[in-house]
PAKE-317468 format. One record per atom (N, C-alpha, C): residue number from 1; x, y, z. Coordinates in steps of 0.1 Angstrom, whole numbers, plus 2048, in hexadecimal, padded with zeros to 3 digits. Layout:
residues N
nr,c1,c2,c3
NUM,X,Y,Z
...
//
This chain:
residues 347
nr,c1,c2,c3
1,549,116,6BF
1,558,114,6C4
1,55B,106,6B9
2,564,109,6B4
2,566,0FB,6AB
2,575,0F5,6B2
3,578,0E8,6AC
3,581,0DE,6B1
3,58F,0E0,6A5
4,59A,0E2,6AA
4,5A6,0DE,69E
4,5AF,0D7,6A7
5,5BD,0D6,6A3
5,5C6,0CC,6A7
5,5CB,0D3,6B3
6,5CA,0E3,6B4
6,5CF,0E8,6C4
6,5C6,0EB,6C8
7,5C0,0FA,6CF
7,5BB,0FE,6D7
7,5AF,0FF,6D3
8,5A2,101,6D8
8,597,107,6D1
8,593,111,6CA
9,58E,111,6BF
9,58D,120,6B8
9,57D,122,6B8
10,57F,130,6B7
10,56F,135,6B5
10,572,13C,6AA
11,567,13E,6A0
11,569,147,695
11,55B,14C,693
12,55E,15B,692
12,550,161,695
12,557,16D,68C
13,54B,16E,681
13,549,176,676
13,53F,183,679
14,546,18F,678
14,53B,197,677
14,535,1A0,66B
15,529,19E,667
15,523,1A3,65D
15,523,1B0,65A
16,52A,1B2,651
16,532,1BF,64A
16,526,1CB,645
17,518,1C3,645
17,50B,1CC,642
17,503,1CC,64C
18,506,1CD,657
18,500,1CF,663
18,4FB,1DB,666
19,4ED,1E0,669
19,4ED,1EA,66F
19,4F4,1EF,679
20,4FA,1FA,67A
20,508,1FF,682
20,4FF,204,690
21,4F0,205,691
21,4EA,205,69F
21,4EA,1F9,6A7
22,4ED,1EA,69E
22,4EE,1DF,6A2
22,4FA,1D7,6A9
23,505,1E4,6A6
23,512,1E1,6AA
23,517,1E4,6BA
24,521,1E0,6C0
24,525,1E4,6CA
24,52C,1ED,6CF
25,52D,1FA,6D1
25,536,204,6D0
25,537,20A,6DF
26,538,200,6E8
26,53B,205,6F7
26,543,1F7,6FA
27,54C,1FA,706
27,552,1F3,70B
27,546,1F1,71F
28,543,1E6,721
28,537,1E1,72C
28,52B,1E4,721
29,51F,1E1,729
29,512,1E3,723
29,50C,1DF,71B
30,515,1D2,719
30,511,1CB,70B
30,511,1BA,712
31,507,1B2,70B
31,509,1A7,70E
31,515,1A1,702
32,517,192,705
32,521,18E,6FF
32,51C,186,6F4
33,528,186,6E8
33,521,180,6DB
33,525,171,6DA
34,52E,16D,6E3
34,535,15D,6E5
34,53B,15C,6F2
35,53E,14E,6F4
35,546,14E,702
35,551,147,6FB
36,55C,145,701
36,568,13C,6FE
36,571,13D,708
37,577,130,707
37,582,129,712
37,58D,131,713
38,596,134,71F
38,5A5,137,721
38,5AD,12C,716
39,5B7,134,70F
39,5C0,12F,705
39,5B5,129,6F8
40,5AC,131,6F8
40,5A8,12B,6E8
40,5AA,137,6DD
41,5A8,133,6D3
41,5A9,140,6C7
41,59F,146,6C1
42,59B,154,6BF
42,592,15C,6B9
42,595,15B,6AD
43,590,159,6A3
43,593,15B,695
43,584,164,692
44,588,170,692
44,57C,17D,68F
44,57E,184,684
45,57B,190,682
45,576,19A,67B
45,573,1A7,682
46,578,1B4,67C
46,570,1BD,67F
46,56F,1C8,675
47,564,1CF,67B
47,561,1DA,670
47,568,1E7,670
48,569,1ED,667
48,571,1FB,668
48,56C,204,675
49,571,212,678
49,56C,219,680
49,560,221,67D
50,55E,223,672
50,550,226,66A
50,546,21B,665
51,549,20F,666
51,53E,206,665
51,53F,202,658
52,547,205,650
52,549,204,641
52,540,20E,636
53,53B,21B,63C
53,533,223,639
53,53A,22E,632
54,546,230,633
54,551,239,62C
54,559,230,620
55,553,235,616
55,55E,22A,607
55,563,238,600
56,55E,240,5FD
56,561,24B,5F4
56,568,25A,5FA
57,56E,261,5F6
57,572,26E,5F8
57,56A,276,5FB
58,55F,273,5F7
58,551,27E,5F8
58,54A,278,604
59,54D,26C,60B
59,543,26B,614
59,549,271,621
60,53F,277,62B
60,540,27B,637
60,53B,273,641
61,53F,274,64E
61,53D,26E,658
61,531,276,65E
62,52E,282,65B
62,526,289,65E
62,518,283,65A
63,519,27F,64E
63,50B,27D,645
63,50D,26D,644
64,516,266,646
64,513,258,642
64,511,24E,64C
65,518,255,658
65,513,24E,669
65,510,254,671
66,506,250,67B
66,506,254,686
66,514,255,691
67,516,25D,698
67,523,25C,69F
67,525,252,6AA
68,518,252,6AC
68,515,24A,6BA
68,517,237,6B8
69,51A,238,6AC
69,51B,229,6A6
69,52B,229,6A2
70,532,230,69F
70,543,234,69F
70,547,228,6A6
71,555,225,6A2
71,55A,219,6A8
71,554,20A,6AF
72,54E,206,6A4
72,547,1F7,6A5
72,551,1F1,6AE
73,54E,1E5,6B6
73,554,1DC,6BB
73,550,1CF,6B7
74,559,1C5,6B6
74,55A,1B7,6B5
74,55B,1B2,6C3
75,54E,1AB,6C7
75,54B,1A7,6D4
75,53E,1B2,6DD
76,542,1AD,6E8
76,548,1A7,6F0
76,548,197,6EF
77,554,192,6F5
77,556,184,6F8
77,557,180,707
78,551,173,709
78,54F,172,718
78,55A,169,719
79,563,168,723
79,574,15D,725
79,56A,157,733
80,568,14B,732
80,565,141,73C
80,572,144,745
81,56A,13F,750
81,575,142,75D
81,57C,14F,761
82,57A,15B,757
82,57F,165,75B
82,578,170,767
83,57E,177,76F
83,577,179,77D
83,582,185,77C
84,57C,190,78A
84,584,19B,78A
84,590,198,791
85,599,19E,791
85,5A8,198,797
85,5AF,192,78F
86,5AA,18C,780
86,5B3,183,77C
86,5B5,18E,76E
87,5C1,187,765
87,5C5,190,759
87,5C2,18D,74D
88,5B9,193,745
88,5BB,18C,733
88,5C4,18E,72D
89,5C7,183,726
89,5D3,186,71D
89,5CE,181,70F
90,5CD,18C,706
90,5C9,18C,6F7
90,5D6,18C,6EF
91,5DB,183,6E5
91,5E7,182,6DF
91,5E2,181,6D1
92,5E7,18E,6C8
92,5E0,18F,6BC
92,5E7,18B,6B5
93,5E7,17D,6AC
93,5F0,175,6A1
93,5EE,17C,695
94,5E4,17F,693
94,5E4,185,686
94,5D4,190,687
95,5D9,19C,67E
95,5D3,1A9,67D
95,5D5,1AB,66F
96,5CA,1A9,663
96,5CA,1AD,657
96,5C3,1B1,652
97,5C3,1BD,64B
97,5B6,1C5,640
97,5AE,1BA,63C
98,5A0,1BC,63C
98,597,1B1,634
98,599,1B9,626
99,599,1C7,626
99,594,1CF,61A
99,5A1,1D4,613
100,5A1,1D7,603
100,5AA,1DE,5FE
100,5AC,1EB,5FF
101,5A4,1F1,609
101,5A8,200,60C
101,5A3,202,61B
102,5A8,20E,61F
102,5A7,216,62A
102,59E,222,62B
103,59C,22A,636
103,592,236,634
103,59A,23F,640
104,59B,249,63E
104,59F,253,646
104,597,265,645
105,596,268,652
105,58B,277,64F
105,590,27F,65A
106,58C,28C,657
106,58D,295,662
106,57E,296,665
107,57E,295,672
107,56C,29A,677
107,573,2A5,67C
108,566,2B0,67B
108,564,2BA,684
108,564,2B9,692
109,56B,2C4,699
109,56D,2C3,6A5
109,572,2B8,6AE
110,57D,2B0,6A4
110,583,2A6,6AB
110,593,2A7,6A5
111,598,2A1,6AC
111,5A7,29F,6A7
111,5B1,2AB,6B1
112,5BF,2A7,6B2
112,5C8,2AB,6B9
112,5CC,2BB,6B3
113,5CB,2C0,6A7
113,5CB,2CA,6A5
113,5BD,2D4,69F
114,5B4,2D3,6A3
114,5A8,2D7,6A4
114,59E,2DD,6B1
115,597,2E6,6B0
115,590,2E9,6B8
115,589,2DE,6BE
116,583,2DA,6C5
116,57D,2CF,6CB
116,574,2D8,6D8
117,569,2CC,6D9
117,55D,2D1,6E1
117,562,2D3,6EF
118,56C,2CF,6F5
118,574,2D2,700
118,57F,2DA,6FF
119,584,2DE,6F4
119,590,2E6,6F2
119,587,2F3,6E6
120,582,2FE,6EF
120,579,305,6E9
120,580,310,6E0
121,580,315,6D2
121,586,31F,6CB
121,57D,327,6C4
122,57F,333,6C0
122,575,33A,6B9
122,574,337,6AC
123,57E,32F,6A6
123,583,32B,697
123,579,321,692
124,574,320,685
124,56D,317,683
124,571,30B,686
125,568,2FE,683
125,570,2F1,682
125,577,2EF,675
126,580,2E4,675
126,589,2E2,669
126,581,2DA,662
127,583,2D8,652
127,578,2D6,64A
127,578,2C5,64A
128,56C,2C2,646
128,569,2B2,64B
128,56E,2AD,63C
129,577,2A2,63A
129,580,29D,630
129,57E,28D,633
130,582,285,627
130,583,277,626
130,58F,275,61C
131,597,26F,623
131,5A4,266,618
131,5A0,25A,616
132,5A1,252,60B
132,59F,241,608
132,5AD,240,605
133,5B3,233,60B
133,5C1,22E,608
133,5BE,222,605
134,5C4,222,5F8
134,5C8,211,5F2
134,5D0,208,5FC
135,5CA,1FD,601
135,5D8,1F4,607
135,5D8,1EA,5FD
136,5E7,1E7,5FC
136,5EE,1DC,5F7
136,5F0,1D2,601
137,5ED,1C8,601
137,5ED,1BD,60A
137,5FA,1B5,609
138,5FB,1B5,5FA
138,608,1AD,5F5
138,614,1B4,5F9
139,617,1BE,5F1
139,61F,1C7,5F6
139,621,1CD,603
140,619,1CD,60C
140,619,1D2,61A
140,61A,1E2,61A
141,611,1E8,612
141,610,1FB,60D
141,604,1FD,60E
142,603,20A,616
142,5F7,211,614
142,5F8,21C,60C
143,5EE,21F,606
143,5F0,22A,5FA
143,5E8,236,5FE
144,5F2,243,603
144,5EA,250,605
144,5ED,257,5FA
145,5DF,25E,5F6
145,5DC,266,5F0
145,5D5,276,5F3
146,5DD,279,5F0
146,5D7,289,5F6
146,5CB,28D,5EB
147,5C4,294,5F4
147,5B7,299,5EF
147,5B7,2A7,5E5
148,5C2,2B0,5EA
148,5C2,2BD,5E6
148,5CD,2C0,5DE
149,5D7,2B8,5DC
149,5E1,2B7,5D3
149,5E7,2AA,5CE
150,5F0,2A9,5C5
150,5F6,29D,5BF
150,5FC,291,5C9
151,600,296,5D3
151,607,28C,5DF
151,603,282,5E0
152,60C,275,5DB
152,609,26B,5E0
152,613,265,5E7
153,615,259,5F2
153,61E,255,5F8
153,61B,247,5FE
154,624,23E,5FB
154,626,22E,5FF
154,628,22F,60F
155,61D,229,615
155,622,226,626
155,624,218,62A
156,629,216,632
156,626,206,633
156,61C,201,63B
157,615,1F6,635
157,60B,1F4,640
157,610,1EA,64C
158,604,1F4,656
158,60C,1EF,663
158,5FC,1EC,66B
159,5F5,1E0,668
159,5E7,1DD,674
159,5E8,1DE,67B
160,5E0,1E3,685
160,5DD,1E2,693
160,5CE,1E6,694
161,5CB,1E4,6A3
161,5BD,1E6,6AB
161,5BD,1F2,6B4
162,5B7,1FA,6AE
162,5B5,208,6B5
162,5AF,206,6C7
163,5A6,1FE,6C8
163,59E,1FB,6CE
163,5A1,1EC,6D5
164,5A1,1E6,6E4
164,5A1,1D9,6EA
164,59F,1DE,6F3
165,595,1D7,6FC
165,58F,1DD,70B
165,588,1D1,70F
166,586,1D0,71A
166,57C,1CA,723
166,572,1D1,72B
167,566,1CD,730
167,55D,1D5,737
167,564,1DC,743
168,560,1E8,747
168,567,1EF,74F
168,563,1EB,75D
169,566,1EC,767
169,560,1ED,773
169,556,1F6,776
170,551,1F2,783
170,543,1FA,788
170,537,1F8,783
171,534,1F1,77A
171,52A,1F0,771
171,52C,1FA,764
172,536,201,764
172,539,20C,75A
172,537,209,74A
173,530,212,742
173,52E,20D,732
173,538,21D,72C
174,540,216,728
174,548,224,71F
174,548,222,713
175,549,22A,70C
175,549,230,6FD
175,557,226,6F4
176,554,21E,6EB
176,55F,218,6E6
176,569,223,6DF
177,567,232,6DE
177,571,23D,6DD
177,579,241,6E6
178,579,23D,6F3
178,57C,240,703
178,586,236,702
179,592,238,70A
179,59A,22C,70E
179,59E,22F,71C
180,5A3,226,723
180,5A4,225,735
180,5A9,21B,73A
181,5A7,218,745
181,5AD,20B,74D
181,5A9,1FF,746
182,59E,1FD,73C
182,597,1F7,73B
182,59E,1F1,72B
183,5A4,1F9,725
183,5AB,1F9,71A
183,5A0,203,711
184,59B,1FE,707
184,592,207,701
184,599,20A,6F3
185,595,218,6F4
185,599,21F,6E7
185,5A8,226,6E8
186,5B3,21C,6EC
186,5C0,222,6ED
186,5C7,227,6E3
187,5C4,223,6D4
187,5CB,227,6C9
187,5DC,226,6C6
188,5E1,21C,6CC
188,5F0,219,6CD
188,5F5,210,6C0
189,5FC,216,6B6
189,601,209,6AF
189,609,201,6B3
190,606,200,6BF
190,60D,1F2,6C7
190,60A,1E8,6C3
191,5FB,1EB,6C4
191,5F1,1DB,6C7
191,5ED,1D8,6B6
192,5FA,1D2,6B4
192,5FC,1CF,6A6
192,5FD,1BD,6A5
193,5FF,1B6,69A
193,603,1A7,69F
193,60E,1A6,6A2
194,60D,19D,6AD
194,61B,197,6B4
194,619,19B,6C5
195,60D,1A7,6C4
195,60F,1AC,6D1
195,606,1A5,6DD
196,60A,1A3,6E7
196,5FF,19D,6F3
196,5F9,1AA,6F9
197,5EA,1A7,6FA
197,5E5,1B2,705
197,5E3,1AD,711
198,5E5,1B2,71E
198,5DF,1B0,729
198,5D9,1BA,72E
199,5C9,1B8,731
199,5BF,1BE,736
199,5B9,1B9,744
200,5B9,1C3,751
200,5B6,1BC,75A
200,5A6,1B8,75A
201,59E,1AF,762
201,592,1AA,761
201,589,1AF,76A
202,57E,1B9,765
202,578,1C2,76F
202,56C,1BA,771
203,564,1AE,768
203,558,1AC,769
203,558,199,766
204,551,191,769
204,550,183,769
204,54F,182,756
205,559,17C,753
205,55A,178,743
205,565,182,73E
206,568,18F,742
206,56E,197,73F
206,569,1A1,735
207,562,197,729
207,557,1A1,71F
207,562,1A6,71A
208,56E,1A4,711
208,574,1AB,70B
208,56C,1AF,6FB
209,574,1BA,6F5
209,56C,1BF,6EA
209,57A,1C6,6E1
210,57B,1C5,6D2
210,583,1CB,6CC
210,581,1D0,6BF
211,58A,1D9,6BA
211,584,1DC,6AA
211,58C,1EA,6A7
212,586,1F5,6A1
212,58D,202,69C
212,59D,1FC,698
213,59C,1F4,68A
213,5A5,1F0,684
213,5AD,1FC,679
214,5BB,1FB,67E
214,5C0,206,675
214,5CE,200,66D
215,5CA,200,65D
215,5D4,1FF,656
215,5E3,205,65A
216,5E4,210,65E
216,5EF,215,66A
216,5EB,222,66E
217,5F3,225,676
217,5ED,232,67B
217,5FD,238,682
218,5FD,244,680
218,608,24B,686
218,60A,24D,694
219,611,24D,6A2
219,612,252,6AB
219,60B,25E,6B1
220,601,25E,6B9
220,5F8,268,6BB
220,5EB,269,6B5
221,5EA,260,6AA
221,5E0,263,6A3
221,5D8,272,69F
222,5DE,279,699
222,5E4,287,69C
222,5D5,28E,695
223,5CE,289,68E
223,5C1,290,686
223,5B4,287,68A
224,5BA,27C,696
224,5AE,274,699
224,5A8,268,694
225,5AD,269,689
225,5A9,25D,67F
225,5B3,255,67A
226,5B7,248,67D
226,5C3,243,675
226,5BA,23E,666
227,5C6,232,65D
227,5C1,22C,654
227,5B4,221,659
228,5AA,229,658
228,59F,21D,660
228,59D,212,656
229,59C,204,65A
229,59A,1FB,651
229,594,1EE,659
230,58B,1E8,650
230,585,1DD,658
230,591,1CE,658
231,590,1C6,663
231,59F,1BC,663
231,597,1B0,668
232,59E,1A4,661
232,59C,199,668
232,5A6,194,670
233,5A3,191,67C
233,5AD,18F,686
233,5AE,181,68E
234,5B8,17C,692
234,5B9,172,699
234,5BE,175,6A6
235,5B9,175,6B2
235,5BC,176,6BF
235,5BC,165,6C7
236,5C6,167,6CD
236,5C7,15B,6D8
236,5C6,160,6E5
237,5BA,15E,6EB
237,5B6,160,6FA
237,5BB,159,704
238,5BE,15C,70F
238,5C2,156,71D
238,5C2,15D,729
239,5C1,155,734
239,5BD,15B,740
239,5C9,15A,746
240,5D2,167,750
240,5DA,167,75A
240,5CF,163,767
241,5D3,15B,76F
241,5C6,15C,77B
241,5CF,160,786
242,5C9,169,78D
242,5C8,172,79A
242,5D6,178,79A
243,5D9,17F,78E
243,5E1,18A,78A
243,5D8,195,787
244,5DB,1A2,78C
244,5D3,1AE,78A
244,5DF,1B2,781
245,5D7,1BB,777
245,5DD,1C4,76A
245,5D2,1D6,770
246,5D7,1DE,775
246,5D1,1EA,778
246,5D1,1F4,76A
247,5D6,1F1,765
247,5D7,1F5,757
247,5E0,1EF,74B
248,5DA,1F0,73F
248,5DE,1E9,733
248,5EC,1E5,731
249,5F1,1DC,72E
249,5FD,1D8,72C
249,600,1D1,720
250,60C,1D3,718
250,60D,1CC,70D
250,61A,1C5,70D
251,61D,1BA,706
251,629,1B2,704
251,62A,1B0,6F5
252,635,1AD,6F2
252,639,1AC,6E3
252,647,1A2,6E7
253,64E,1A1,6D9
253,659,196,6DC
253,667,1A0,6E2
254,661,1AC,6DF
254,66F,1BA,6E1
254,66D,1C2,6EE
255,660,1C0,6F1
255,65B,1CB,6FB
255,64F,1C5,705
256,651,1D0,712
256,646,1CE,71A
256,644,1DB,719
257,637,1E1,71C
257,62E,1EA,717
257,623,1EF,724
258,621,1F9,726
258,612,1FE,730
258,60D,209,72A
259,600,20B,72C
259,5FC,215,721
259,5F1,21F,730
260,5F5,228,72E
260,5EB,232,737
260,5E0,23D,72C
261,5D6,23D,734
261,5CC,249,72C
261,5C5,252,736
262,5C8,25E,734
262,5C2,266,73E
262,5C2,273,735
263,5BE,27F,739
263,5C0,28B,735
263,5C3,296,742
264,5CD,29D,741
264,5D6,2A0,735
264,5DE,297,732
265,5E6,29B,726
265,5F1,28D,720
265,5FA,28C,72D
266,5FC,294,736
266,608,28E,73C
266,605,285,74A
267,5F7,286,749
267,5F5,27A,755
267,5F1,26E,74F
268,5F2,26D,742
268,5F2,260,73A
268,601,25E,738
269,60A,265,73C
269,614,261,73B
269,61B,25B,744
270,615,262,752
270,616,25E,75E
270,612,253,763
271,606,24E,75F
271,601,240,75E
271,609,237,758
272,60B,235,74C
272,612,22E,746
272,624,22C,74A
273,628,235,74C
273,637,233,756
273,636,22F,761
274,62C,231,769
274,62A,22A,775
274,626,21F,779
275,61C,21A,76B
275,61A,20B,769
275,628,203,767
276,62E,208,75E
276,637,203,75A
276,645,200,764
277,643,20E,76F
277,64F,209,779
277,64B,1FD,780
278,63F,1FE,784
278,637,1F2,78E
278,637,1E3,787
279,638,1E4,779
279,638,1D8,76F
279,648,1D2,775
280,650,1DD,775
280,65E,1D6,777
280,662,1D5,781
281,65B,1D9,78D
281,65A,1D4,799
281,657,1C8,79B
282,64D,1C3,794
282,644,1B4,795
282,651,1AB,78A
283,656,1AF,784
283,65F,1A8,77C
283,66A,1A3,780
284,672,1B0,789
284,67F,1A8,78D
284,682,1AB,79B
285,677,1AF,7A2
285,678,1B1,7AF
285,67E,1BA,7B8
286,681,1C6,7AC
286,684,1D0,7B3
286,67E,1DB,7B8
287,685,1E2,7C2
287,67E,1EF,7C9
287,676,1F9,7BE
288,66D,1FD,7C5
288,664,208,7BA
288,66F,214,7B6
289,677,219,7BE
289,680,223,7B8
289,68B,21F,7AF
290,694,210,7AF
290,699,209,7A8
290,695,20A,79B
291,686,202,79B
291,681,201,790
291,67E,210,789
292,67A,219,790
292,679,226,789
292,686,22C,783
293,68F,22D,78A
293,69C,22C,784
293,6A0,225,778
294,69C,218,776
294,69F,212,769
294,695,216,75E
295,689,21A,763
295,67D,21C,759
295,681,229,753
296,689,236,75B
296,68B,240,757
296,697,23F,74D
297,69F,235,74E
297,6A9,236,743
297,6AB,22C,738
298,69D,225,736
298,699,21D,72F
298,68F,21E,727
299,684,224,726
299,676,227,724
299,675,22B,717
300,66E,22A,70E
300,66B,22E,703
300,65A,233,705
301,659,23F,6FE
301,64B,242,702
301,642,248,6F8
302,63A,241,6EB
302,638,243,6E2
302,627,249,6E6
303,623,250,6E0
303,615,257,6E6
303,60B,252,6D9
304,605,24C,6E1
304,5F7,243,6D9
304,5EE,24C,6D3
305,5E5,255,6D8
305,5DA,25E,6D7
305,5DC,26A,6DE
306,5DB,276,6D6
306,5D6,27E,6DC
306,5CD,285,6D8
307,5C4,280,6D4
307,5B5,281,6CB
307,5A8,280,6D7
308,5A6,273,6E0
308,59A,26F,6E1
308,596,273,6EF
309,58D,273,6F5
309,589,279,700
309,594,275,70B
310,599,26B,70C
310,5A6,26A,716
310,5B1,268,70B
311,5BF,26C,70C
311,5CA,26C,706
311,5D2,25E,70E
312,5D9,254,703
312,5E0,24A,705
312,5EF,24B,701
313,5F6,247,70F
313,605,248,70D
313,608,23B,70D
314,615,237,709
314,61A,228,709
314,627,226,70E
315,62B,223,719
315,637,221,71D
315,640,211,71C
316,64C,212,716
316,64F,204,70D
316,65E,206,716
317,662,1F8,71A
317,670,1F5,71B
317,672,1E4,714
318,67F,1EC,70F
318,683,1DF,705
318,685,1D2,70E
319,681,1C4,70E
319,686,1BC,711
319,694,1B7,717
320,6A0,1BE,70A
320,6AC,1BB,70A
320,6B3,1BF,719
321,6AA,1CD,720
321,6B5,1D0,72C
321,6AE,1C4,737
322,6A8,1BB,734
322,6A6,1B3,741
322,6A1,1A6,73A
323,6B1,19F,73A
323,6B1,192,72C
323,6AD,187,737
324,6A4,17B,733
324,6A1,174,73A
324,692,173,746
325,68E,180,747
325,684,183,74E
325,678,181,748
326,66A,17B,74C
326,661,176,747
326,656,17A,74E
327,64C,184,745
327,640,186,74A
327,633,17F,74A
328,62A,182,753
328,61E,179,74F
328,620,16D,74D
329,628,164,759
329,62C,157,754
329,62D,150,749
330,636,15A,73F
330,637,154,732
330,62A,155,728
331,621,15E,72E
331,612,15C,725
331,615,15E,717
332,61D,169,714
332,61D,171,708
332,624,166,6FD
333,62F,15E,701
333,638,157,6FA
333,62E,14A,6F6
334,624,143,701
334,61A,13A,701
334,610,13A,6F5
335,60A,14A,6F4
335,600,14B,6EC
335,604,14C,6DF
336,610,155,6DF
336,619,156,6CF
336,61A,147,6C8
337,61F,13C,6D0
337,61E,133,6CD
337,614,12C,6C6
338,607,129,6D2
338,5F9,126,6CB
338,5F7,130,6BE
339,5F5,13D,6C0
339,5F2,143,6B3
339,5F8,13E,6A6
340,609,13E,6A7
340,60E,13B,69D
340,60B,12E,694
341,60B,123,69F
341,602,119,69B
341,5F5,114,696
342,5EB,11E,698
342,5E1,120,692
342,5E1,124,685
343,5E7,130,686
343,5EA,137,677
343,5F5,12D,66C
344,5FD,126,670
344,5FE,11E,669
344,5F9,110,666
345,5EC,10C,66B
345,5E4,103,66B
345,5D9,108,65D
346,5D9,115,65D
346,5D1,11C,654
346,5D3,11F,646
347,5E2,124,646
347,5EB,127,639
347,5E9,11A,633
//
């Protein structure tokens, strides 16, 4: 931990050459790599979902990486004072690709339009292929190049983290490929710079991790793999004491959001929307039925992923419908200011 003119800063660098077997690929079950105080800034990096092992269109996951070590996480980090019943607040002040490329693949028996291990079909798995995307950070463009035709498309750079989570309750250890009430592999593009993620603390210290950077991703992550990219990330960390958060919540300057993860997809929808109803009750003091009615007429519902072991749906309400209402005692606004000040000092 180092001191600056503002809050404490922890700079934590991940070795891009590390043996994938030494990386954390779970939520829960790992010792913390470092500790930090509430209202601290974490300035760190993450590896891509394939730990940098895919570099060309000829590289395949099945040949280059043991799938037990896919989706490596940065962390876990121990937050002093975090206890079950508290809420961990993580404000993503900056998420930027470390490299000038990203990678996407198709993986046999994985993806929303393929037979899988739990959706059994008689046809053969779809072919395993890899696409390499050039990332132009200056022009904020991701370059798509087709493998089997001359198609070229410029896509907007929109960095986000697919995985953000804490250690689960009951001593569980969950793969970093799985989302749930602890967060995890939610794969929502809403987890971009400027977003604050709220996660319920299940164990002392919270033990939060994140990774799975995406240079961009479409809603649903249809083939199961976004434009995977290593990231440089600045996170402002805080606690909301004695406030429980049963399922992940997100806040931006424009929206309040709740995430639900389950199978079938409609149960993920139900979790996300019921949690948004409960949050509106907390924010306004309205009855459950009145909040239910308001959410029904205002909610937006992006599908985050339909590929992971649990699917994830996000329910969003625009803040403009409830002007002057403040969530989590103004935590988002406070952390955003701390993050902006730190980035200004580093510029």
